[in-house]
Backbone and ligand atoms as CSV (ligand in chain L), in Angstrom:
chain,resi,resn,atom,element,x,y,z
A,1,MET,N,N,160.283,179.019,33.385
A,1,MET,CA,C,159.276,178.597,32.382
A,1,MET,C,C,158.598,177.333,32.848
A,2,LYS,N,N,157.310,177.298,32.682
A,2,LYS,CA,C,156.524,176.137,33.126
A,2,LYS,C,C,156.745,174.997,32.149
A,3,ARG,N,N,156.965,173.853,32.717
A,3,ARG,CA,C,157.211,172.643,31.919
A,3,ARG,C,C,155.918,172.212,31.278
A,4,TYR,N,N,156.063,171.783,29.997
A,4,TYR,CA,C,154.859,171.271,29.279
A,4,TYR,C,C,154.713,169.805,29.680
A,5,SER,N,N,153.693,169.531,30.457
A,5,SER,CA,C,153.543,168.202,31.054
A,5,SER,C,C,152.784,167.235,30.158
A,6,ILE,N,N,152.806,165.980,30.557
A,6,ILE,CA,C,152.062,164.945,29.839
A,6,ILE,C,C,150.554,165.249,29.892
A,7,LYS,N,N,150.138,165.914,30.980
A,7,LYS,CA,C,148.740,166.312,31.110
A,7,LYS,C,C,148.390,167.389,30.075
A,8,ASN,N,N,149.296,168.346,29.903
A,8,ASN,CA,C,149.106,169.330,28.843
A,8,ASN,C,C,149.001,168.666,27.490
A,9,LEU,N,N,149.917,167.744,27.273
A,9,LEU,CA,C,149.958,167.054,25.974
A,9,LEU,C,C,148.670,166.278,25.679
A,10,SER,N,N,148.214,165.544,26.670
A,10,SER,CA,C,147.017,164.703,26.404
A,10,SER,C,C,145.761,165.565,26.315
A,11,SER,N,N,145.710,166.698,26.996
A,11,SER,CA,C,144.486,167.501,26.852
A,11,SER,C,C,144.499,168.296,25.556
A,12,GLU,N,N,145.698,168.684,25.112
A,12,GLU,CA,C,145.757,169.507,23.889
A,12,GLU,C,C,145.857,168.656,22.622
A,13,PHE,N,N,146.597,167.544,22.695
A,13,PHE,CA,C,146.834,166.751,21.511
A,13,PHE,C,C,146.484,165.278,21.749
A,14,GLY,N,N,145.362,165.049,22.359
A,14,GLY,CA,C,144.971,163.702,22.738
A,14,GLY,C,C,144.477,162.839,21.605
A,15,ASP,N,N,144.104,163.422,20.491
A,15,ASP,CA,C,143.675,162.566,19.363
A,15,ASP,C,C,144.196,163.079,18.036
A,16,ASP,N,N,144.024,162.242,17.049
A,16,ASP,CA,C,144.532,162.517,15.710
A,16,ASP,C,C,144.015,163.866,15.139
A,17,ALA,N,N,142.732,164.117,15.337
A,17,ALA,CA,C,142.104,165.328,14.791
A,17,ALA,C,C,142.707,166.598,15.394
A,18,ALA,N,N,142.970,166.565,16.668
A,18,ALA,CA,C,143.556,167.732,17.344
A,18,ALA,C,C,144.964,168.003,16.791
A,19,CYS,N,N,145.709,166.933,16.588
A,19,CYS,CA,C,147.083,167.089,16.064
A,19,CYS,C,C,147.035,167.580,14.626
A,20,LEU,N,N,146.116,167.018,13.859
A,20,LEU,CA,C,146.003,167.423,12.454
A,20,LEU,C,C,145.594,168.884,12.343
A,21,ALA,N,N,144.700,169.311,13.203
A,21,ALA,CA,C,144.252,170.720,13.200
A,21,ALA,C,C,145.446,171.647,13.488
A,22,PHE,N,N,146.293,171.212,14.410
A,22,PHE,CA,C,147.483,171.991,14.750
A,22,PHE,C,C,148.421,172.092,13.547
A,23,ILE,N,N,148.623,170.941,12.874
A,23,ILE,CA,C,149.496,170.911,11.701
A,23,ILE,C,C,148.889,171.801,10.596
A,24,PHE,N,N,147.607,171.655,10.402
A,24,PHE,CA,C,146.933,172.486,9.375
A,24,PHE,C,C,147.125,173.976,9.667
A,25,SER,N,N,146.926,174.352,10.900
A,25,SER,CA,C,146.987,175.780,11.267
A,25,SER,C,C,148.368,176.385,11.056
A,26,ILE,N,N,149.391,175.512,11.116
A,26,ILE,CA,C,150.757,175.996,10.915
A,26,ILE,C,C,151.096,176.129,9.433
A,27,LEU,N,N,150.604,175.169,8.632
A,27,LEU,CA,C,151.006,175.113,7.243
A,27,LEU,C,C,150.036,175.766,6.261
A,28,TYR,N,N,148.780,175.910,6.685
A,28,TYR,CA,C,147.753,176.404,5.736
A,28,TYR,C,C,146.883,177.455,6.392
A,29,SER,N,N,146.074,178.077,5.545
A,29,SER,CA,C,145.083,179.022,6.020
A,29,SER,C,C,143.697,178.351,5.878
A,30,TYR,N,N,142.834,178.647,6.814
A,30,TYR,CA,C,141.464,178.113,6.738
A,30,TYR,C,C,140.703,178.723,5.582
A,31,ASP,N,N,141.136,179.915,5.155
A,31,ASP,CA,C,140.460,180.586,4.055
A,31,ASP,C,C,141.064,180.157,2.716
A,32,CYS,N,N,140.229,179.614,1.857
A,32,CYS,CA,C,140.693,179.213,0.533
A,32,CYS,C,C,140.703,180.430,-0.385
A,33,ASN,N,N,141.562,180.385,-1.410
A,33,ASN,CA,C,141.619,181.488,-2.378
A,33,ASN,C,C,140.302,181.766,-3.054
A,34,CYS,N,N,139.462,180.760,-3.166
A,34,CYS,CA,C,138.181,180.890,-3.857
A,34,CYS,C,C,137.143,181.620,-3.007
A,35,GLY,N,N,137.447,181.849,-1.746
A,35,GLY,CA,C,136.481,182.511,-0.868
A,35,GLY,C,C,135.814,181.529,0.090
A,36,GLY,N,N,135.980,180.241,-0.180
A,36,GLY,CA,C,135.422,179.218,0.715
A,36,GLY,C,C,136.340,179.003,1.909
A,37,SER,N,N,136.005,178.018,2.731
A,37,SER,CA,C,136.880,177.757,3.857
A,37,SER,C,C,137.076,176.247,4.037
A,38,PHE,N,N,138.251,175.923,4.538
A,38,PHE,CA,C,138.636,174.497,4.691
A,38,PHE,C,C,138.037,173.903,5.964
A,39,GLN,N,N,137.545,172.693,5.765
A,39,GLN,CA,C,137.027,171.930,6.907
A,39,GLN,C,C,137.591,170.502,6.872
A,40,LYS,N,N,137.686,169.915,8.008
A,40,LYS,CA,C,138.201,168.542,8.129
A,40,LYS,C,C,137.211,167.570,7.482
A,41,VAL,N,N,137.762,166.661,6.679
A,41,VAL,CA,C,136.942,165.571,6.126
A,41,VAL,C,C,136.886,164.467,7.176
A,42,SER,N,N,135.669,164.068,7.529
A,42,SER,CA,C,135.519,163.112,8.613
A,42,SER,C,C,136.167,161.758,8.265
A,43,GLY,N,N,136.910,161.214,9.199
A,43,GLY,CA,C,137.525,159.934,9.038
A,43,GLY,C,C,138.792,159.890,8.171
A,44,ARG,N,N,139.223,161.055,7.712
A,44,ARG,CA,C,140.433,161.110,6.897
A,44,ARG,C,C,141.338,162.225,7.363
A,45,ARG,N,N,142.638,162.090,7.043
A,45,ARG,CA,C,143.600,163.142,7.429
A,45,ARG,C,C,143.645,164.196,6.337
A,46,THR,N,N,142.462,164.701,5.986
A,46,THR,CA,C,142.349,165.636,4.864
A,46,THR,C,C,141.408,166.769,5.242
A,47,TYR,N,N,141.701,167.933,4.653
A,47,TYR,CA,C,140.777,169.075,4.763
A,47,TYR,C,C,140.265,169.396,3.373
A,48,GLN,N,N,139.013,169.862,3.297
A,48,GLN,CA,C,138.449,170.199,2.011
A,48,GLN,C,C,137.783,171.552,2.043
A,49,CYS,N,N,137.910,172.282,0.915
A,49,CYS,CA,C,137.259,173.583,0.818
A,49,CYS,C,C,135.771,173.388,0.648
A,50,SER,N,N,135.015,174.205,1.387
A,50,SER,CA,C,133.541,174.090,1.360
A,50,SER,C,C,132.970,174.532,0.003
A,51,ARG,N,N,133.757,175.278,-0.749
A,51,ARG,CA,C,133.222,175.819,-2.003
A,51,ARG,C,C,133.798,175.135,-3.239
A,52,CYS,N,N,135.144,175.215,-3.430
A,52,CYS,CA,C,135.727,174.635,-4.660
A,52,CYS,C,C,136.143,173.185,-4.487
A,53,ARG,N,N,135.995,172.669,-3.277
A,53,ARG,CA,C,136.293,171.253,-2.981
A,53,ARG,C,C,137.791,170.892,-3.096
A,54,ALA,N,N,138.638,171.911,-3.131
A,54,ALA,CA,C,140.087,171.654,-3.126
A,54,ALA,C,C,140.417,170.906,-1.832
A,55,GLN,N,N,141.367,169.977,-1.925
A,55,GLN,CA,C,141.731,169.212,-0.738
A,55,GLN,C,C,143.194,169.416,-0.352
A,56,VAL,N,N,143.455,169.413,0.929
A,56,VAL,CA,C,144.843,169.377,1.371
A,56,VAL,C,C,144.986,168.289,2.469
A,57,ALA,N,N,146.125,167.657,2.404
A,57,ALA,CA,C,146.483,166.653,3.419
A,57,ALA,C,C,147.620,167.252,4.228
A,58,PRO,N,N,147.311,167.869,5.359
A,58,PRO,CA,C,148.327,168.618,6.096
A,58,PRO,C,C,149.590,167.859,6.469
A,59,ALA,N,N,149.473,166.551,6.731
A,59,ALA,CA,C,150.624,165.773,7.182
A,59,ALA,C,C,151.508,165.317,6.010
A,60,ALA,N,N,151.069,165.566,4.780
A,60,ALA,CA,C,151.718,164.968,3.606
A,60,ALA,C,C,153.174,165.380,3.430
A,61,HIS,N,N,153.529,166.626,3.713
A,61,HIS,CA,C,154.896,167.038,3.499
A,61,HIS,C,C,155.641,167.284,4.812
A,62,THR,N,N,155.293,166.452,5.787
A,62,THR,CA,C,155.955,166.540,7.083
A,62,THR,C,C,156.650,165.193,7.353
A,63,CYS,N,N,157.332,165.100,8.463
A,63,CYS,CA,C,158.012,163.828,8.783
A,63,CYS,C,C,156.996,162.737,9.144
A,64,PHE,N,N,155.725,163.112,9.313
A,64,PHE,CA,C,154.681,162.121,9.622
A,64,PHE,C,C,154.136,161.454,8.371
A,65,HIS,N,N,154.607,161.926,7.234
A,65,HIS,CA,C,154.086,161.464,5.950
A,65,HIS,C,C,154.091,159.941,5.820
A,66,GLY,N,N,152.957,159.423,5.342
A,66,GLY,CA,C,152.880,157.991,5.033
A,66,GLY,C,C,152.784,157.077,6.248
A,67,SER,N,N,152.736,157.655,7.434
A,67,SER,CA,C,152.691,156.823,8.630
A,67,SER,C,C,151.252,156.594,9.058
A,68,ARG,N,N,150.953,155.372,9.446
A,68,ARG,CA,C,149.597,155.065,9.933
A,68,ARG,C,C,149.507,155.181,11.449
A,69,THR,N,N,150.651,155.420,12.051
A,69,THR,CA,C,150.673,155.633,13.507
A,69,THR,C,C,149.883,156.910,13.838
A,70,PRO,N,N,149.040,156.870,14.854
A,70,PRO,CA,C,148.264,158.061,15.224
A,70,PRO,C,C,149.172,159.266,15.423
A,71,LEU,N,N,148.747,160.420,14.970
A,71,LEU,CA,C,149.552,161.639,15.152
A,71,LEU,C,C,149.773,161.956,16.607
A,72,SER,N,N,148.802,161.575,17.437
A,72,SER,CA,C,148.983,161.819,18.867
A,72,SER,C,C,150.144,160.998,19.411
A,73,SER,N,N,150.400,159.845,18.823
A,73,SER,CA,C,151.571,159.029,19.239
A,73,SER,C,C,152.863,159.719,18.769
A,74,TRP,N,N,152.829,160.260,17.575
A,74,TRP,CA,C,153.997,161.025,17.071
A,74,TRP,C,C,154.303,162.198,17.997
A,75,PHE,N,N,153.257,162.929,18.366
A,75,PHE,CA,C,153.457,164.093,19.224
A,75,PHE,C,C,154.018,163.648,20.580
A,76,TYR,N,N,153.549,162.486,21.041
A,76,TYR,CA,C,154.036,161.963,22.300
A,76,TYR,C,C,155.524,161.616,22.206
A,77,VAL,N,N,155.935,161.035,21.106
A,77,VAL,CA,C,157.339,160.682,20.914
A,77,VAL,C,C,158.206,161.949,20.831
A,78,ILE,N,N,157.687,162.980,20.176
A,78,ILE,CA,C,158.387,164.249,20.145
A,78,ILE,C,C,158.537,164.815,21.573
A,79,TRP,N,N,157.486,164.655,22.331
A,79,TRP,CA,C,157.509,165.088,23.739
A,79,TRP,C,C,158.579,164.322,24.524
A,80,LEU,N,N,158.689,163.019,24.227
A,80,LEU,CA,C,159.746,162.188,24.887
A,80,LEU,C,C,161.131,162.702,24.502
A,81,PHE,N,N,161.296,162.953,23.213
A,81,PHE,CA,C,162.592,163.488,22.725
A,81,PHE,C,C,162.919,164.815,23.440
A,82,TYR,N,N,161.905,165.630,23.557
A,82,TYR,CA,C,162.065,166.929,24.204
A,82,TYR,C,C,162.507,166.764,25.656
A,83,GLY,N,N,161.827,165.893,26.371
A,83,GLY,CA,C,162.148,165.634,27.779
A,83,GLY,C,C,163.503,164.984,27.988
A,84,HIS,N,N,163.924,164.204,27.005
A,84,HIS,CA,C,165.198,163.471,27.124
A,84,HIS,C,C,166.310,164.161,26.309
A,85,LYS,N,N,166.082,165.396,25.960
A,85,LYS,CA,C,167.087,166.191,25.208
A,85,LYS,C,C,167.595,165.482,23.971
A,86,GLY,N,N,166.675,164.891,23.218
A,86,GLY,CA,C,167.002,164.323,21.939
A,86,GLY,C,C,167.545,162.887,21.966
A,87,ARG,N,N,167.606,162.319,23.176
A,87,ARG,CA,C,168.136,160.955,23.244
A,87,ARG,C,C,167.067,159.980,23.719
A,88,VAL,N,N,166.469,159.301,22.764
A,88,VAL,CA,C,165.441,158.311,23.079
A,88,VAL,C,C,165.749,157.053,22.281
A,89,HIS,N,N,165.768,155.915,22.950
A,89,HIS,CA,C,165.995,154.658,22.261
A,89,HIS,C,C,164.714,154.157,21.618
A,90,ALA,N,N,164.873,153.463,20.509
A,90,ALA,CA,C,163.692,152.867,19.847
A,90,ALA,C,C,162.991,151.888,20.797
A,91,SER,N,N,163.754,151.188,21.621
A,91,SER,CA,C,163.123,150.233,22.529
A,91,SER,C,C,162.231,150.935,23.576
A,92,GLU,N,N,162.599,152.173,23.923
A,92,GLU,CA,C,161.760,152.927,24.842
A,92,GLU,C,C,160.431,153.338,24.165
A,93,ILE,N,N,160.548,153.780,22.919
A,93,ILE,CA,C,159.347,154.135,22.153
A,93,ILE,C,C,158.446,152.938,22.003
A,94,ARG,N,N,159.070,151.784,21.667
A,94,ARG,CA,C,158.325,150.558,21.539
A,94,ARG,C,C,157.550,150.221,22.820
A,95,ASP,N,N,158.238,150.305,23.958
A,95,ASP,CA,C,157.603,149.959,25.222
A,95,ASP,C,C,156.532,150.958,25.643
A,96,GLN,N,N,156.784,152.224,25.385
A,96,GLN,CA,C,155.824,153.263,25.786
A,96,GLN,C,C,154.544,153.218,24.957
A,97,LEU,N,N,154.691,152.949,23.656
A,97,LEU,CA,C,153.531,152.972,22.766
A,97,LEU,C,C,152.939,151.609,22.517
A,98,GLY,N,N,153.653,150.560,22.932
A,98,GLY,CA,C,153.179,149.213,22.674
A,98,GLY,C,C,153.128,148.874,21.195
A,99,ILE,N,N,154.139,149.342,20.464
A,99,ILE,CA,C,154.232,149.102,19.025
A,99,ILE,C,C,155.448,148.199,18.758
A,100,THR,N,N,155.611,147.756,17.519
A,100,THR,CA,C,156.738,146.906,17.196
A,100,THR,C,C,158.031,147.738,17.221
A,101,TYR,N,N,159.150,147.012,17.396
A,101,TYR,CA,C,160.441,147.658,17.393
A,101,TYR,C,C,160.687,148.372,16.060
A,102,LYS,N,N,160.304,147.705,14.982
A,102,LYS,CA,C,160.517,148.234,13.629
A,102,LYS,C,C,159.801,149.570,13.446
A,103,CYS,N,N,158.568,149.619,13.893
A,103,CYS,CA,C,157.759,150.835,13.796
A,103,CYS,C,C,158.366,151.939,14.678
A,104,ALA,N,N,158.796,151.565,15.865
A,104,ALA,CA,C,159.422,152.509,16.798
A,104,ALA,C,C,160.711,153.071,16.202
A,105,TRP,N,N,161.468,152.184,15.608
A,105,TRP,CA,C,162.741,152.569,15.007
A,105,TRP,C,C,162.518,153.560,13.859
A,106,ARG,N,N,161.494,153.318,13.061
A,106,ARG,CA,C,161.183,154.200,11.931
A,106,ARG,C,C,160.764,155.590,12.413
A,107,MET,N,N,159.956,155.615,13.463
A,107,MET,CA,C,159.540,156.920,14.014
A,107,MET,C,C,160.762,157.690,14.499
A,108,ARG,N,N,161.593,156.983,15.225
A,108,ARG,CA,C,162.786,157.634,15.773
A,108,ARG,C,C,163.646,158.163,14.662
A,109,GLN,N,N,163.835,157.358,13.595
A,109,GLN,CA,C,164.671,157.737,12.467
A,109,GLN,C,C,164.093,158.968,11.745
A,110,ALA,N,N,162.767,158.953,11.556
A,110,ALA,CA,C,162.121,160.084,10.843
A,110,ALA,C,C,162.335,161.377,11.625
A,111,LEU,N,N,162.278,161.301,12.940
A,111,LEU,CA,C,162.475,162.500,13.768
A,111,LEU,C,C,163.952,162.915,13.774
A,112,GLU,N,N,164.819,161.931,13.855
A,112,GLU,CA,C,166.277,162.225,13.787
A,112,GLU,C,C,166.615,162.911,12.461
A,113,ASP,N,N,166.029,162.402,11.392
A,113,ASP,CA,C,166.304,162.919,10.035
A,113,ASP,C,C,165.937,164.386,9.865
A,114,THR,N,N,165.052,164.872,10.716
A,114,THR,CA,C,164.696,166.301,10.601
A,114,THR,C,C,165.892,167.181,10.991
A,115,GLY,N,N,166.815,166.592,11.755
A,115,GLY,CA,C,168.015,167.333,12.174
A,115,GLY,C,C,167.751,168.323,13.300
A,116,ILE,N,N,166.512,168.411,13.734
A,116,ILE,CA,C,166.117,169.435,14.711
A,116,ILE,C,C,166.813,169.268,16.073
A,117,PHE,N,N,167.052,168.025,16.469
A,117,PHE,CA,C,167.599,167.793,17.799
A,117,PHE,C,C,169.096,168.111,17.910
A,118,LYS,N,N,169.677,168.356,16.752
A,118,LYS,CA,C,171.112,168.758,16.785
A,118,LYS,C,C,171.262,170.265,16.845
A,119,LYS,N,N,170.155,170.940,16.656
A,119,LYS,CA,C,170.190,172.413,16.670
A,119,LYS,C,C,170.455,172.949,18.079
A,120,LYS,N,N,171.287,173.946,18.143
A,120,LYS,CA,C,171.637,174.523,19.428
A,120,LYS,C,C,170.420,175.218,20.074
A,121,GLY,N,N,170.259,174.998,21.347
A,121,GLY,CA,C,169.237,175.718,22.100
A,121,GLY,C,C,167.814,175.227,21.898
A,122,VAL,N,N,167.687,174.150,21.131
A,122,VAL,CA,C,166.334,173.690,20.794
A,122,VAL,C,C,165.549,173.210,22.010
A,123,PHE,N,N,166.245,172.701,23.018
A,123,PHE,CA,C,165.555,172.217,24.194
A,123,PHE,C,C,165.265,173.319,25.216
A,124,GLN,N,N,165.763,174.502,24.919
A,124,GLN,CA,C,165.400,175.657,25.759
A,124,GLN,C,C,164.090,176.272,25.284
A,125,ASN,N,N,163.757,175.932,24.039
A,125,ASN,CA,C,162.482,176.457,23.492
A,125,ASN,C,C,161.286,175.817,24.173
A,126,ASP,N,N,160.177,176.466,24.003
A,126,ASP,CA,C,158.906,175.931,24.451
A,126,ASP,C,C,158.605,174.657,23.614
A,127,PHE,N,N,157.957,173.684,24.238
A,127,PHE,CA,C,157.664,172.441,23.521
A,127,PHE,C,C,156.862,172.683,22.244
A,128,LYS,N,N,155.894,173.601,22.304
A,128,LYS,CA,C,155.072,173.847,21.111
A,128,LYS,C,C,155.847,174.549,20.011
A,129,ASP,N,N,156.865,175.303,20.376
A,129,ASP,CA,C,157.725,175.898,19.350
A,129,ASP,C,C,158.500,174.794,18.632
A,130,LEU,N,N,158.948,173.804,19.413
A,130,LEU,CA,C,159.637,172.666,18.817
A,130,LEU,C,C,158.700,171.931,17.846
A,131,LEU,N,N,157.477,171.714,18.291
A,131,LEU,CA,C,156.497,171.066,17.420
A,131,LEU,C,C,156.318,171.836,16.123
A,132,ARG,N,N,156.131,173.138,16.262
A,132,ARG,CA,C,155.972,174.024,15.064
A,132,ARG,C,C,157.149,173.899,14.117
A,133,GLU,N,N,158.346,173.865,14.680
A,133,GLU,CA,C,159.532,173.751,13.838
A,133,GLU,C,C,159.575,172.434,13.106
A,134,ILE,N,N,159.320,171.371,13.832
A,134,ILE,CA,C,159.356,170.035,13.236
A,134,ILE,C,C,158.350,169.918,12.097
A,135,ILE,N,N,157.181,170.470,12.319
A,135,ILE,CA,C,156.095,170.381,11.337
A,135,ILE,C,C,156.478,171.110,10.034
A,136,GLN,N,N,157.307,172.132,10.189
A,136,GLN,CA,C,157.683,172.922,8.978
A,136,GLN,C,C,158.869,172.362,8.219
A,137,ILE,N,N,159.458,171.301,8.787
A,137,ILE,CA,C,160.607,170.684,8.101
A,137,ILE,C,C,160.092,169.625,7.111
A,138,LYS,N,N,160.456,169.819,5.841
A,138,LYS,CA,C,160.048,168.848,4.819
A,138,LYS,C,C,161.044,167.691,4.799
A,139,PRO,N,N,160.549,166.446,4.809
A,139,PRO,CA,C,161.465,165.322,4.791
A,139,PRO,C,C,162.210,165.246,3.460
A,140,LYS,N,N,163.439,164.706,3.489
A,140,LYS,CA,C,164.251,164.609,2.260
A,140,LYS,C,C,163.664,163.586,1.340
L,1,ZN,ZN,ZN,138.168,176.797,-2.390
């Protein structure tokens, strides 16, 4: 199996909008019940129906909830976890992203709390399958 490289990651999930679109596609349908279709609201982590104006915030019920850290940074940290088989220190996240230790620790904790890295065989899966699984886990 071909390894999912940092190059793959940055071309596919290089910015917040790309990550949000991925999250949206996993959790929601672009077609609204009213017959309209959902589009990204510019400058916000929200999608809105073109017709009934219903809004969804795709990251709201995921482990990324309430975080102001770019989603691309979250995806990068998940990629680190994947490469290190679930063992990543907060200090490493801090150094790699240039964020505070506190923020790094919180990210690490949120990902640990999903319980995904304790699951058997999870690191044999494709990286994007891991992403899909994490996105579908609702935080406690
Ligand atoms: Zn609608």
